[in-house]
N, C-alpha and C positions, 0 to 999 in steps of 0.2 A: 437347449440353451443353458448357459451357466453364468452366474453372477458372483463376483468376488466380494464377499461381505466383510472382509477384514479392513474396512475403511478406517484410516487413521484419523485422529482428532485434528481439529483446526490447529495450524501452526501458531496462530495468534493466541489461542487459549493457553498454550504452554508458557506464554510470557505475560500472563495477566498480572502477576505480582509486581513485576518491574513497571508495567504501565500504570498500575494503581499508585505506586510510589511517586512516579513522575507527575501524575495528576494532582496529588495532594501537595507536593512541594511547589509545583507551579501555581496552584491556586493560592497557597499561602503567600508566595511572593507577589502575586497579583494584588491581593488585599493590601500588602505592605506598600506597594508602588502607588496604589490609588491614594492611600493615606499620605504618603510622602509628597505626591504631586499636589494634593489639596493643601497640605500644611505649608509647603514652600511657594505655592502659587505657580509652579512650573508647568507650563503647557506641554513642554516636551515629554515630561514624565507621564502626564495624563494620556498623551497620544500613544506613548509606548505601552501604557496599561491597556489601551484599546487593542493594540496588537497582541498583547499577552492574553487578553480575553478570548481572542479567536483560537489561540493555542490551547487554552483550557477547554474550550468547547470542542476542538478537534480531538484532543486526547480523550475527553469524556465520551465523545461519539464512538471512538475506537473501542473503549471499554463496553459501551452499550452493545456494539456489534458483536463483541466476544460473548456477552451474556446471551444474546439471541442465538448466536451460532452454536451454543452448547445445548440448546433445546432439542429434544428428541424429534424425530420425524413423525408426521401425522398422516392420516389418509388424504388430507387436503394438501399437504406439503411433504411429498414422499422423500425429498432430499433434506428435509428439515429447513433450517434457516442459514445454511452455509453462505448463501449469496448476500446476506445482510452485511457481511464483512466487506465484500466488494463494493457495495453501495456506500459504505462508510468511507472507504478509500477514495472513491470517486468524488464524494462530497468534500473530503479534505483537499483533494487536488484542486477542485473548482474554487474553494475558499482561498487557498494559497495563491492561485493565479490572480484572483481579484485583489488580494492584499498586495501582491507584487506590483500590479498595475497602479494601485492607489499610492504605493510608496514612490513610484516613478512620477506620478502626477504631482504629489506633494513636493518632491525634489525640484520639479520644474517651477512650481510657484515660488519656492524658496530661492531658486537661482535669480528670479526676477526681483525679489525683495527679501533678502535674508534677514530674519528677525534676530534680535539680541537674545541669547540663551543663557540661563543660569548654569554655567558650565560645570562648576565645582560640585554642586548638589547632584547634577545630572550624572557625573562620573561616579560618585559614590553609590548611588542607587543602581546604576548600570553595572557596577562591579559586583554587587550582590546578585543581580540578575544573571551575570555571567557565570558565577559559581553554581547557581541553581541549575542553569541550563547545561553547563558542562557535566554535572552529575546526571541529568536526564539523558544527554547524548551518550554518556558512558553506559547507562543501563539499557538503552534501546538500540545502540549501533549494531550489535551482533544479530539481534532478532529482526532487524529491518530487512534483511535479505531473505527471511523465511516467509513473509506474509505481506500482501499489499496493504492490509490494515495497519500493520506495524510500521511499514515503510512510510505511510501517510503520517502517522503519529511522530515518527522519527524526524521527518522533514519539518513538521510543525515546530518541534523543539530546536532543531538545527537552525531554522530560520530566525528564531528568537535569540539564539545564542549569537548568531552573526549580527543581529541588530544590537545586542549589548556590546559586542566588540566595536562595532561602528560608532555607537554613542560614546564609548570611552575614548576612542581615537579622536573623534571629532571634538570631544570636550577638551582633550589635552591640547589640540591645535588651537582651539578658540581661546583657551586660557593664556597660552604663551604668545599668540600672534594677533588675537582679536579678529582673525579672518573667519567670518561667519559663513563663508561659502563652503567650509569644510563639512558642515552638516548635510546639505543636499548632495554634495559630491559623493560622500560615502553611502548615503541612502540609495543613490542611483546604482552604485556597485552592488549593494545587497540585493536590490530588486532584480538586477540582471543575473546575479548568481542563482537566485531561487527559481526563476522562470523556466529554464530548460529542464532542470531536474523534475520540477513539478509537472511539466508537459509530458515527460516520459511516464510518470506515474498515471496521469490521466489516460494516455493511450493504452497503457497496460490494463487499466481497469475496464475501459470500453471494450477492449479485445475479449476479456473474460465474459462480459455481459452479452457480447455478440456471438458467443459460443466458438470463438477462435481456437485454433489448435494451440495447445500449450507450448510455450517457448522451449521447454526442455524435452519435447517429444518430436522425434524425426519420423514423420508419418510414412514417408516413402521407405525408409529403412525398416520400419515395423512391418509394412506390407510385404516387402521382399523376404523378411524373416519368416513370416507366416507361410509364404509360398514354399519355403524350404522344409516346413514341418512335414514329416512322413504322413501320407494319406490325404494331404490337401491338394486339390486340383486347381482351385481358383479362390480369389478373395474379392468381395465387393461390399459396398455400403460400409466402408471403414470411416469411423468418426472418432475423434478424440477432443475432449473439451475439459475445462477447469470448473470444478464445483466451487472451490475456494482455494486459497493459496495452500499448496502442499497436498491437495487432493484432486488428482486427475482421474477422469473417467473415460471409458472407451466402449464402443459397440462395433461389432463386425459380423459379417456373414462369411462363413467358409464353406466351400463346396468340396465334397468328398470324392476321392477317386473310387472306381467301381469296387475294388477289393477292400477298401478301408472300413474299419469298424468305428462306429459313431463315438463310443465311449473313449476309445484310445486316442482318437484325434482331438476330441474335446479336452482331454486331460493334458495332452502335449501342447496344444495351442494356448490353453489357460496358463500353463506353467511358463511358456515362452513370453507371453505378454506381460505377466506380472513380475517376473524375475529379471528379464533383460531390459525392461523399460520402466520409467517412473509412472506406472499406472496402478492406482490404488483400488479402482472399482471397474471390473471388466465384465461385459455381457457379450457372449459369443453364441451365435446361432449357427448350428451345423446342419447342412442340407445336402441333398443329392440331385444330380442331373439338372433337369430344366425347371426345378422348383422355383428358381428366381423369376421365371416368367409370370408367376402368379402374385408377385409381391409389388408393393409400392416402394420405389427407390428414392432416396434422398441423397 
């Protein structure tokens, strides 16, 4: 057997500094928005502060996941805490879906009875929020493709940026036309924009937790490549899964031809798997003849 121990660190941990900056800037704006909403008596601002609170909680959860993910492996948790990141991404996805549903529900109620809104104050505070969230989106956009955890945090900030844009547009319409249906109309658009992207994040997170094959690994191509390795007669019990974003694992049994040498085949198979495919941790069992008859197959 052989295990590839050069396992790379979590992709999310490489972006911890950016996530920390986003957390504290968002938290600062949350406090300012609560004070502004209380000072002006604006229910709209206080409601948006509630949405911002979920963003702060989501980004904080992502940071907590990174901290746990960096802990070393133990005898009780031989892969360490890599999966904590996926749990954080799953939680963020569920929270965002609930927020989107709430936004759509609130929009429905406001269509029935649109309240008068303090539009000017709302626009000023939303403008500050837009700048804060633009900075957060700028910091997290690139890293959102590296990690489910970072993607969840990015969607949190993106959703609030869109909320700020919607609030400003709705405020401008209400100031100039007194048409208060603008608020629920734009809120509906925001909710419908967030839902499909968040659903994709949820499905991806669940796929990881169910030990699904990584999206960037072609298992059949990998199988055929192993069969082309000199000295390999057959391949069975081939499995690939995701430990955390950017860290794929694989296990496989390869059957030797009669004349093949164990060490040579193991070296060639290990080299093929880890250099030709995005596999960071590989375990390869090399066996002869009918040894597979004595094994339990999954």
